[in-house]
C-alpha positions in Angstrom: 49.9 57.1 107.7 47.7 53.8 107.0 44.8 53.7 104.0 41.5 52.7 104.1 39.4 52.4 100.7 35.6 52.5 101.3 32.5 52.7 99.0 29.0 53.8 100.4 26.2 52.1 99.1 22.3 53.0 100.3 19.1 52.9 98.5 18.2 56.2 96.9 17.4 59.2 99.8 18.8 56.9 102.3 21.2 59.7 103.4 24.6 58.7 101.9 25.2 62.4 100.4 24.2 63.7 104.0 26.7 61.5 105.9 29.4 62.3 103.6 29.0 65.8 104.3 29.3 64.9 108.3 32.3 63.0 107.4 34.1 65.5 105.7 33.1 68.2 108.3 34.8 66.4 110.9 38.0 66.0 108.5 38.0 69.5 108.7 38.6 69.8 104.8 36.9 73.2 104.9 38.4 76.2 106.8 36.3 77.7 109.5 35.3 80.7 107.5 34.0 78.6 104.3 30.5 77.8 104.3 30.5 74.5 102.1 26.7 74.0 102.3 24.7 70.8 101.9 24.9 67.9 99.6 28.7 68.7 98.7 29.4 65.5 96.4 26.2 66.0 94.4 27.7 68.5 92.5 26.3 68.6 89.4 22.9 70.7 88.7 20.8 67.1 87.9 21.9 65.4 90.8 21.0 68.6 93.2 17.4 69.3 91.3 16.6 65.5 91.4 18.3 64.7 94.9 20.0 61.6 93.8 23.8 60.7 93.0 24.4 59.9 89.5 28.2 59.7 89.2 30.3 58.3 91.7 33.0 60.2 93.3 36.3 60.3 95.6 36.6 62.7 98.5 39.6 61.7 101.3 39.6 62.6 105.0 42.1 62.5 107.6 41.1 60.3 110.7 44.2 60.1 113.5 47.1 58.5 111.6 44.7 57.3 108.8 43.7 58.4 105.4 40.0 57.4 104.4 39.4 57.2 100.9 35.8 57.6 100.5 33.4 56.6 97.2 29.7 58.1 97.2 28.0 55.7 94.8 24.9 55.9 92.9 21.5 54.3 94.5 19.8 54.0 91.2 20.1 49.9 89.4 20.0 52.5 86.0 23.6 53.7 87.0 24.7 49.8 87.9 28.2 50.7 85.6 29.2 53.5 87.7 28.9 51.0 90.7 30.8 48.3 89.2 33.7 50.4 88.5 33.9 51.8 91.7 33.5 49.0 94.0 37.0 47.8 92.3 38.4 50.6 94.2 37.1 49.9 97.6 38.3 47.1 100.3 35.1 47.2 102.0 31.2 48.8 101.9 29.5 50.8 104.3 25.8 49.7 104.0 23.5 52.6 104.9 19.9 51.7 106.1 16.7 54.1 106.4 15.9 53.0 110.0 12.0 52.9 109.1 11.8 51.9 105.4 14.5 48.9 105.8 16.8 47.8 102.8 15.1 48.2 99.4 15.6 46.9 96.0 17.9 49.2 95.1 20.2 48.2 98.2 20.0 44.9 97.2 21.4 45.5 93.8 24.3 47.2 94.9 25.0 45.0 98.1 25.1 42.0 95.7 27.7 42.9 93.6 29.8 44.0 96.5 29.4 40.9 98.5 30.4 39.0 94.9 33.4 40.9 95.0 34.1 39.9 98.6 34.0 43.1 100.2 33.6 43.3 103.8 30.4 45.3 105.0 30.3 47.7 107.9 26.0 48.3 108.5 24.6 52.2 109.3 21.3 52.2 110.4 20.6 55.8 109.8 17.6 58.3 110.7 16.8 56.3 114.1 15.4 59.7 115.2 12.3 59.1 112.5 9.0 58.7 114.2 7.6 55.1 113.9 11.2 53.6 113.2 12.1 50.2 113.9 16.3 49.9 114.3 16.1 46.3 115.7 13.8 44.9 113.0 15.5 46.5 110.5 18.9 45.3 111.8 17.4 41.6 111.6 16.2 42.5 107.8 19.6 43.4 106.8 20.8 40.2 108.1 18.4 38.3 106.1 19.2 40.1 103.2 22.9 39.0 103.5 21.7 35.5 103.8 19.7 35.7 101.0 22.5 36.9 98.7 25.1 34.1 99.8 27.1 36.4 102.1 29.9 34.6 103.7 30.4 33.6 107.4 33.4 36.9 107.7 31.0 39.1 105.7 27.8 37.8 108.1 29.9 39.1 111.0 29.1 42.3 110.4 29.5 45.4 112.6 26.6 47.6 113.0 26.1 51.3 114.2 22.9 53.2 114.9 22.5 56.9 114.5 21.5 60.0 112.8 23.4 61.5 110.0 21.5 64.6 109.7 22.0 65.0 113.7 25.2 64.2 113.3 25.9 61.3 115.7 26.5 57.3 115.5 26.6 54.8 118.2 27.0 51.2 118.9 23.2 51.3 120.6 20.3 53.6 119.1 18.9 54.1 122.5 22.3 55.5 123.5 23.0 58.7 121.6 26.3 60.1 121.2 27.5 63.6 120.5 29.5 63.1 116.9 30.2 60.5 114.5 33.5 59.5 115.8 32.4 55.9 116.6 32.0 55.2 112.9 35.2 56.3 111.9 36.8 54.4 114.8 34.5 51.3 113.0 35.9 51.9 109.4 39.5 51.9 110.9 39.0 49.0 113.0 36.9 46.8 110.7 37.6 47.6 107.1 41.1 45.8 106.0 43.9 48.2 104.5 44.3 47.6 101.4 45.8 43.8 100.4 49.0 44.5 98.6 50.7 42.0 96.3 54.1 41.5 95.2 55.4 42.3 92.1 55.4 44.6 89.2 53.2 47.7 88.6 49.7 47.3 88.3 47.0 49.6 88.3 43.2 49.1 86.4 41.7 52.0 84.9 37.9 52.2 86.6 37.2 55.8 86.3 38.0 59.1 83.8 38.0 62.5 84.2 38.5 65.0 81.6 40.3 68.5 82.0 40.3 71.2 79.5 43.4 72.2 80.2 45.2 68.9 80.5 43.1 66.5 78.7 41.6 62.7 79.7 42.8 61.4 83.3 42.6 58.0 84.4 42.0 57.0 87.8 42.1 53.5 89.6 43.5 52.1 92.3 47.7 50.7 92.3 47.2 47.1 92.6 50.8 46.2 93.0 54.4 48.0 92.5 55.0 51.4 92.6 54.1 54.7 89.8 56.5 58.0 89.9 56.1 60.8 88.0 57.8 60.7 84.6 57.6 56.9 84.5 57.3 55.1 81.2 54.6 52.4 81.3 52.7 49.9 79.1 48.9 50.3 78.5 47.6 46.9 78.0 44.3 47.3 75.9 41.1 45.1 76.2 42.1 43.5 73.0 45.5 42.4 74.3 47.5 45.1 72.3 50.3 46.9 74.1 51.1 50.9 73.8 54.1 52.3 75.3 53.0 55.4 77.1 55.0 58.0 79.7 52.9 59.4 82.8 53.2 63.4 82.6 51.3 63.7 85.9 50.8 62.0 89.3 47.9 62.8 91.4 46.6 61.8 94.7 43.2 62.8 96.4 43.1 65.1 99.0 39.9 66.3 100.5 38.2 67.4 97.0 41.4 68.3 95.3 43.5 66.0 93.2 47.4 66.9 94.6 50.6 66.6 92.9 52.3 63.5 94.0 56.2 62.3 92.7 55.4 58.6 93.8 52.3 56.3 94.9 52.6 53.0 96.8 50.1 50.1 95.9 47.0 50.7 97.6 46.5 54.0 96.9 43.8 55.5 94.3 45.6 58.2 92.1 44.7 59.9 89.1 47.2 59.4 86.0 47.6 62.3 83.2 49.4 61.8 80.0 48.2 58.3 79.0 46.8 58.4 75.5 44.3 56.1 74.3 43.3 54.5 77.1 39.3 53.3 78.0 37.9 52.1 81.2 38.8 48.5 82.1 42.5 49.1 80.4 45.4 48.1 82.8 48.6 50.2 83.3 51.6 48.1 83.7 55.2 47.5 83.9 57.3 48.8 80.5 59.3 45.7 81.1 57.3 42.8 81.9 53.6 43.9 81.7 51.0 41.8 83.2 47.4 42.9 82.6 44.8 42.2 85.1 41.3 41.3 84.0 38.8 43.6 82.6 35.8 45.0 84.2 32.5 43.4 83.2 29.5 45.5 83.0 25.7 44.4 82.6 24.8 44.9 79.0 22.1 47.3 78.2 18.1 46.8 78.1 16.9 49.2 76.7 17.2 51.6 73.4 16.2 54.6 72.0 16.5 56.3 68.8 18.8 59.9 68.9 17.9 62.0 65.7 18.5 65.9 64.8 16.0 68.0 65.4 13.9 68.8 62.1 10.8 70.2 63.3 9.8 73.5 62.3 11.2 75.3 65.1 14.7 73.8 65.1 17.7 76.1 65.9 15.8 78.7 67.7 16.7 77.7 71.1 19.6 75.7 70.6 23.6 76.0 70.3 24.2 72.6 68.4 21.9 71.0 66.1 23.7 69.4 63.7 24.1 65.3 63.0 27.9 66.1 63.4 27.6 68.1 66.6 25.3 65.2 68.1 27.4 62.4 67.1 30.4 63.8 68.4 28.5 64.2 72.1 27.2 60.8 72.3 31.0 59.6 71.4 32.5 61.7 74.0 29.9 60.2 76.6 30.5 56.5 75.3 34.2 57.2 77.1 33.1 57.6 80.6 29.7 56.3 80.6 30.3 52.5 80.6 27.1 51.1 80.4 26.1 52.9 77.2 26.3 51.6 74.0 26.0 53.3 70.2 24.9 51.9 67.1 24.9 53.6 63.4 21.1 53.5 61.8 20.4 53.6 58.0 20.3 57.2 58.7 23.4 59.7 58.7 21.2 61.9 60.7 20.1 59.1 63.9 21.5 56.4 66.0 20.4 54.2 68.1 21.6 54.5 71.9 21.5 51.7 74.3 21.3 52.0 77.7 20.4 50.4 81.5 16.7 52.1 81.7 14.5 55.2 80.8 16.4 57.2 84.0 19.6 56.3 82.5 19.3 57.8 79.3 16.8 60.3 80.2 19.8 62.0 82.4 22.0 61.8 79.1 19.3 63.9 77.3 18.3 66.2 79.9 22.4 66.9 80.4 23.0 67.3 76.6 20.0 69.5 76.5 21.3 71.7 79.3 24.6 72.2 77.3 22.8 73.9 74.3 21.8 70.4 72.2 18.7 70.0 70.6 17.7 66.7 69.2 14.4 64.2 69.0 14.0 61.2 70.9 11.8 58.2 69.4 9.7 55.5 71.8 12.2 53.3 74.6 12.5 50.0 72.9 13.1 46.9 75.0 16.1 44.6 74.0 14.8 41.3 73.2 17.3 38.4 72.3 16.9 34.8 71.2 18.3 32.3 73.6 18.1 28.5 71.9 15.5 29.8 69.2 13.3 31.3 71.8 12.5 34.8 72.0 13.8 36.1 75.4 13.3 39.8 76.8 14.5 41.5 79.9 12.0 41.2 83.5 12.8 43.2 86.3 11.5 43.3 90.0 9.0 45.7 91.0 8.6 46.7 94.1 5.4 49.1 95.0 5.1 51.0 98.2 1.2 52.4 98.4 -1.5 52.9 100.7 -3.4 49.8 101.6 -6.6 50.8 100.1 -5.8 51.3 96.4 -3.2 48.4 96.4 -6.4 46.5 94.7 -6.1 49.1 91.6 -2.2 48.5 91.6 -2.1 44.8 91.4 -5.0 44.9 88.2 -2.4 47.6 86.5 0.6 45.5 86.8 -0.9 42.2 85.9 -2.6 43.6 83.1 1.0 44.4 81.9 2.1 40.8 82.4 3.4 41.2 86.2 3.1 38.4 88.4 3.0 39.1 92.3 5.7 37.5 94.3 5.0 38.6 97.6 2.7 41.2 99.6 3.1 42.1 103.2 1.6 45.1 105.1 3.5 47.6 106.8 1.7 50.1 108.8 -1.3 51.3 106.8 0.6 50.7 103.8 1.5 47.7 101.8 4.7 46.6 99.8 3.6 44.6 96.8 6.6 42.7 94.8 6.4 41.8 91.2 8.4 40.1 88.3 7.6 42.2 85.4 8.9 42.5 81.9 10.8 45.6 81.1 8.3 46.6 78.5 5.6 46.5 81.2 7.3 49.2 83.3 7.5 51.9 80.5 4.4 54.4 81.3 3.6 52.6 84.0 4.8 55.0 86.5 2.5 58.4 85.7 -0.5 55.8 85.5 0.3 54.5 88.9 0.8 57.9 90.6 -2.8 58.7 89.0 -4.6 55.8 90.1 -3.3 56.3 93.7 -3.4 59.9 94.1 0.3 60.4 94.0 1.0 58.2 97.2 2.6 55.2 95.1 6.4 54.8 95.4 7.7 52.6 92.7 11.3 50.7 92.4 12.7 48.4 89.8 15.9 46.4 89.2 16.7 44.1 86.3 16.6 40.0 87.2 17.7 38.4 83.9 16.4 37.8 80.5 13.5 35.2 80.1 10.9 33.9 77.6 9.0 36.8 76.1 5.2 37.2 77.7 2.8 38.1 75.0 1.0 41.4 73.9 0.9 44.0 76.2 -1.8 46.6 75.7 -0.3 50.0 75.1 -2.1 53.4 75.7 -5.4 53.5 74.7 -6.2 57.1 74.1 -5.4 58.9 71.2 -3.4 62.1 70.4 -4.7 65.7 69.8 -2.6 66.9 67.0 -2.5 70.6 65.6 -3.9 71.3 62.1 -2.0 74.7 61.6 1.0 76.3 63.0 0.5 79.8 64.6 -0.5 80.8 68.5 -3.0 78.4 70.6 -5.9 81.0 71.0 -7.9 80.7 74.2 -11.0 80.7 72.6 -9.9 77.5 70.5 -8.8 75.7 73.6 -11.8 76.3 75.9 -14.3 75.2 73.0 -12.6 71.6 72.5 -11.5 71.3 76.4 -14.0 68.3 76.7 -12.2 66.8 74.1 -9.4 65.8 75.9 -6.1 66.8 78.2 -3.9 69.9 77.0 -0.5 69.8 77.2 -0.1 73.3 76.2 -1.1 77.0 77.7 -2.7 79.7 75.4 -0.6 82.0 73.6 2.3 79.2 73.0 3.9 78.7 69.7 2.5 75.7 68.0 3.5 74.0 64.7 1.2 71.4 62.3 1.8 67.7 63.7 2.6 69.0 67.4 0.9 66.2 69.7 -0.8 69.5 71.9 -3.3 66.9 74.1 -4.4 63.4 74.7 -7.9 62.7 73.3 -10.6 61.4 75.5 -10.8 58.5 72.9 -9.1 55.9 71.3 -7.6 57.1 67.8 -5.9 60.4 67.2 -7.8 63.8 66.7 -6.8 66.7 64.4 -7.7 69.8 65.8 -7.4 73.7 65.2 -6.1 76.0 67.8 -5.4 79.1 65.9 -8.7 80.2 65.3 -10.0 83.4 66.8 -13.6 84.3 68.1 -15.3 86.0 64.9 -16.3 89.6 65.9 -19.6 91.2 65.0 -20.8 94.7 65.8 -24.1 93.5 67.5 -23.7 93.2 71.3 -24.1 89.7 72.4 -26.0 89.4 76.1 -25.2 86.7 78.3 -22.6 84.7 75.6 -19.4 86.6 76.7 -18.6 84.9 79.3 -15.1 84.2 81.4 -13.4 81.8 79.5 -11.9 79.3 82.3 -9.0 77.3 80.9 -8.0 73.7 83.1 -4.1 74.2 83.8 -2.2 72.0 81.0 -0.6 68.9 81.9 3.2 69.5 81.7 5.6 66.6 81.3 9.1 65.9 82.5 11.7 64.6 80.1 11.1 60.6 81.4 7.2 60.9 81.9 7.2 62.5 78.1 9.9 59.8 77.0 7.4 57.0 78.5 4.2 58.5 77.3 4.6 58.6 73.4 3.5 56.2 71.0 6.1 54.6 68.2 4.8 57.2 65.8 5.7 59.9 68.1 9.3 61.8 69.0 9.9 63.8 71.9 11.5 67.3 70.8 13.9 68.5 73.3 15.3 71.9 73.1 17.3 74.0 76.2 14.1 75.8 76.7 11.2 73.3 75.8 9.9 69.6 75.9 7.2 69.2 72.8 6.1 66.0 72.0 5.1 65.5 67.8 4.3 63.1 65.2 7.0 61.6 63.4 5.3 62.8 60.1 3.7 66.4 60.6 1.7 66.4 57.5 -1.9 64.4 57.7 -1.4 62.8 54.2 2.0 61.4 55.0 0.7 59.9 58.2 -2.1 58.0 55.9 0.2 57.3 53.6 2.6 55.7 56.2 0.0 53.9 58.2 -1.2 52.1 55.1 2.2 51.2 54.0 2.4 49.6 57.2 -0.7 47.7 57.1 -0.1 46.1 53.4 3.3 45.1 55.0 1.5 43.3 57.7 -0.8 41.5 55.0 2.1 40.7 52.7 3.8 38.9 55.1 
C-alpha cells in the first residue's frame, strides 16, 4: 500500500473542514447506519461554536491502493505554532481558496510557511456555485500570490481543481460539473509525492502530542527513516543535546479517526508512540546505538502578553471548581506542553503569571477553555512585547486587511491612521472596498469593536504579523471613562433608569454587583462612581402621572475577546465558568486614589 501525507490549508471559513468531511464520507470511515453529522474534525466545543479550527488534527482515508493521511490545519495566524508543526509531517499541501473572496491574508501566512519548507501545492478553488464568483480570476490571483512568495518553478506548476465541497463535486474545469470528489483524490495520488525516505538509522521528529488519562502522554510524528517496532529501545535526543534512553511501550498508526495498534512502522508513516518519558515537541526519537538528532522545530516568537492572576473579587469561589494559584499554575504548565507558541513567566507575586502568546485570540481561546473546565481567574490588559534592537525600541507590526462597504471606507481609514496605521493599498471589489494597512499590534487591540460600531457591523477584519519595526509613538486609547459601582448588592431597575443618560450599561437589572465593579461606560472622559442599589422611596401619598413605566435599554454584553480588548490598564477581566465581569484592580475608591497619586509622583521623580 502506498502512502500520501497531505495538509489542508485555507483562510478561515473557506471550507477546509467541510471538504475533509466529504473525503471521509468517500473513504467510507463510517458504517451506513452511523450518521456522523457535519464538521467532524472540529471536535471541541469551542471550534464548533466559533466555526474555526484551532487544533491541527490527523485522519486517514483509504482510496484504491493508497492510504492518504490528511492533516486539517488552523486558518488563523494566531495558531501559527500549530501550522508550523504539522507541515513537517506533510509532503504536499491542498490550498483551498474561496471562488468569490480569493486568497486572503491568513491563506498567505500558511502558504508562505509551506512554500518555504518546499511543499508541493494543489490548488482547489472551492464554492464555485456561489453567486458572482470569478474562479478564473481567483486562479490568476493564487498564481500571483505564489510568485510574490518566491515559489520555485516546480511549485508554480501546480494543478488546479474547481468545485464545491458542500455540493460534493470537483472537476478540472469549473463549467463541467461532475458528480463526486474522485477527481480531487486522483489529483492527490498523482501530484503529491510519496514520502521521501532516506537511508540510515531510525529518526522521528516529535511534532505533536496527545494525552490519554489511561496511558499518559503520546508522542506523534512522522518516521523520517528506519523502522520502529513495539517494545524497541530508542534514544530520546533533547533540544539541549542530552540523550535519554527509553523503550516504546505502544506503537499506533492512524486509521480513520482511530489510532490502531501496530507491531512495526516503516519510514514515511505518521505514527503515535507511548512509553517515552519527558519528551517535548521538537525532540528526536533516534536509534539506540547510533543516535542522530534532527534539527528542532523553530516557532515564531510571541507578540503579546497578559497577566493571569487568581480571582480575588468578592464573588470568588462561587462558580468555579479550581480557584487557587496552585490549580491555575498547574493548568498553565500543562498547556505549555502542547501549545508551542505559548510562554509562561513568573512575576513578583506568587498568585500571578505573565503569559505570552501570538495574539488576543490565541490567549482568549486558552482562557475560554480554562473557564469551561471550571477555572476562575482574572486577566489584565493585553500588552504588546517590545524589543531593543541596536539600542532602538522596536514593536511588532502587522498587516491589517479590512473588507467593508465603500461608503464607510473613509471612517475606517481615519480610525486606522489615528492608531498609527499606514495604508498600503486600496482596491474596489463590487460595491465593497479592500483596504490594506501596516499597523502596530498595539493599534489593533480594541479596534475591532469600534470598527464594527462605525460600519454597522459590515467590516471584516483580518491581520497577520509581519515583523518587528521601530516604535511608532503614542497611540490614543479609549477616551470614555468607566462607570464604577459604589456599593455591593443587586442592581435595581429604578437606579439604572435614572442613570441611563450617563452612559452605556454592561449589566441588566437584578444582577449581583460588588464595589469597584465596572458596570458601564461613561459617556464622558474620566471614571464616575455610581450607586445602582438605591430603591425608590415609597410614600403613602399617591403620585399622579409620575409612576411611568420604566424602559431600560438592553445592556451591552461582551465576549471574552471584546472584554480583553476593552479594559484599561487599571482594570481586570474576571472570568468564571458562568460570568465575564469587568472590575477595577483596586476595588475601593481611596485605594485607587492613593495608587494614582503614587503613579503621578513616580512620573515626576523620573
